N, C-alpha and C positions, 0 to 999 in steps of 0.2 A: 827133786824138791819142788814143791808147789809154793811159789813166792807169796809173800804177804800181799793182801789186797785182791787175790784171785778168789772169786766167789763160786766159780764153776769152770771146769775144763773138760775137754773131750779127747778121746783117743779113738782112732779108727783103724780097722785091720780087715784083711780078707783071709779066707781059708782055702788054699788051693787043694787041700786033701780032704778026706772024708770026715775027719773028726778034729776037734780042737777046743781049747778053753782059754779064755782070758779072765784073769781075776785081778782086781785092784784093791789093795788094802790101805786104809788110812793109817796115820802115824801111831794110833793106839792098837793097831792090829785087827781092827774090825773090817769086815768086807764092805767096801764102798760100792763095788760092782762086780758081778760075776756073770759070765756068759759061756755056755757050752754050745758048740756048733756040732751038728750032725747032718750028714748028707741026706738023711731021710726028710729033713725039714727045710733044706736050703739047696740052692743050685751051687755047683762047684764054682768057686771064685766070688761068691757073694761077699759083700762087705758089711761089717757091723760097726756101730758107733756107740761108744759109751759117753754119756753126758753125766758127769759126776759133780754133785754139789760139794762145796768145801765149807765145812763148819769153821767159824772164826778161830777156834782153838787149834785147828789143824793147818792153818795157813803158815807158811814160812818153815815148814817141817818136811822131813823125808817121808815119802810114800813108797809103797812097793807095788810092783806089777809083775804078774806071772804070765808069760807068753811062751808057749812051747815053740821053740825055734823051728823045729822040723814040721810043724803043722800050721803055723800061722804065716800069712803073707806079710808083706811090709806093714809095719806099724807106723801110723802117722800121729804124732803128738801135737796137741794144741800149741800154737806159737807162744802162748803165755808161759809154757813150761820150758825152762832153759835146756838146751841140748847137752846137758852134762849128766851122765848116769854112772852109777857104781854097781858092781856086782856083789858088794859086801857092805853092809851098813857101817861096819867098823873101819872101813877104808875110805869113807866119804871125805871129800875135800871141797872147799869152795873155790871157784875159778880165780878169785882174787888172791888166794894163797899161792897160786902158781906164778904170779908176776915176779919177774927177775929183774933186778936193777942192773944196768950196764955201766 
C-alpha cells in the first residue's frame, strides 16, 4: 500500500540473470512503470530504479508489483512504503488489525 501523502516512491532491483521484468501497476490497474532487462543491453548485476509518481487519487490504496523471483535480485522498496505485503488483494490486512490485547 502506498500511504496517503506520498507523492512519489522508488523501487530498486538488480538482475543477476540474463533476462527479467519489473512491472508496477497503480490501484486502477494501469501500468505505472515497466522495465524489461536483457543482457544484451546491461551488464550482469546492473541495478535499475523505478521512480513512480503517485496521483492523489491513488494514495492510500493498494498497488501491485510483478517481480519474477527467479530473475530479479533483491528488491529495495522506498522507506515511505510500509514493509507489509500481500500475495493476494483479497487477503490484505492493515498492520493495526493484527494488534492483540493482552
